[in-house]
N, C-alpha and C positions, 0 to 999 in steps of 0.2 A: 363056610355057610353064610357068614355075614357078607362076604363078597358077592355071593349070588343074590342075596336079598337086595343089596345095594344096586346091583345090575338090573334086577327086575324093577325096582323103584325108579331108576333113571330111565329105563325104557318106557315105563308107564307114564312118567312125566313128559317125555318127548312125544308120545302118542297123543296125550291130552293137549299139549301145546299145538301140535299139528292139526288136530281136529278143530280147534278154535280158529284157525286161519282159513279164511274163505279164498278160493282161487280167484284170480283176477280174470274177469270176463269183460269182453268188449261190449259196448252198448249196441243193442240190436236195432239200428235204424237204417233204413235203406237209403241209398243215394237218391236225392230228390228227383233228378232227371230220369233215372231209371224207373222210379215209381210212377211218375207222370206218364212215361211211355207205356208201362204195363197197364195203367188205368185206361189209356186211350185204346189199347188193344182189347181189353175186356169190354169196353163200351162198343167197339166195332163188332165183337161177337154178339153182344146183346142186340145190336141193330142189324145184324147179319150183313154187314158191309165189308166185303172183301177188299175193296180199294182203301177204305179207312184202316183196315187191319194192317195193311202193308205200307202205310205212310212213312213209318220210321225204319223200314226194312232196308238192308243193303241190297245191292244188285243181285248177289248170289241167292238170297232168300226169295226175292221177287221172281227170279227165274225158275226156282225149283219148288216153290210152295204153290200148288195148284188151287184153283177155285174149288175143285172137288174135295181136296183135303180140308179146305176152310169150311165147306158145307158139312163135312163130317164132324168137325169140332162144333159147329153151330147146332147140328142135330142132337148132340149130347149135352151141350152146356147152355144154349140160349135161354130156354125156359127156366131152369134153376137160377141162372144169374139174374134174370129179370125179377125174381122174387127176393133178391138181395143176396149179399155175400159178405164174408169176412176174410180179410187178408192178414196174414201174420208173416212178417219178414223173418227169414231164418238165417241169412248170411250170404256170403259170396265166396267164390273160388276164382283163382286166376289159373287159366288153362290155355295153353297154346296161343298166347298173346291176346286172349279174350277174357272178359269178365263174365262169369256165370253167376247170376243172381237167383236166389231161391226164396220162394214164398210158399206158405201153406194156405190153401183156399178152401173155405167151406161155403158152398153155395146153397141158397134157399133155406128151407127149414130142416134140411137133411143133416145128419151127423156125419155123413160121408165127407172125407177130406181128400184133397189131391195135392200133389206137389207141382208147382209151376217153376219151370226153369226158363229164364230169359237170358239169352246169350248176347252180349253186346261187344262190339269192337269198333273203335274209332267213332263212337257216338251213334252208331247204327245197330239195329237189331239184326243179328246174323243167325238166330235160332230161337224158337219158342216151342216148349214141350210141356205137355200135361201128363203126369204119371199118377 
């Protein structure tokens, strides 16, 4: 019986010790070059400038991202973005030789949020997605 009580006390002490330890988290700050690129792209949507939107794009994105697709993004996001927005950097992933950067964006006065994925490879934008 004393053995079981000792085991319970030891297990409880271990649990309390573990609860007191905070996990190590990386600082959530975006790479400055990537954030500047994203801000330029957001400004291009606000200005409805297709050419400015693709300034930092790689050849593949320039070839496959049509003016019509850009106008679709503008139709949904230009007005809310013009009222202001908040960005929150969430982190990055390394996938297939590219860096995928993730932000949460809240546009205008809305409580609606969207996920922005900016895919970069060799210093160029190879993908831009709003979810």
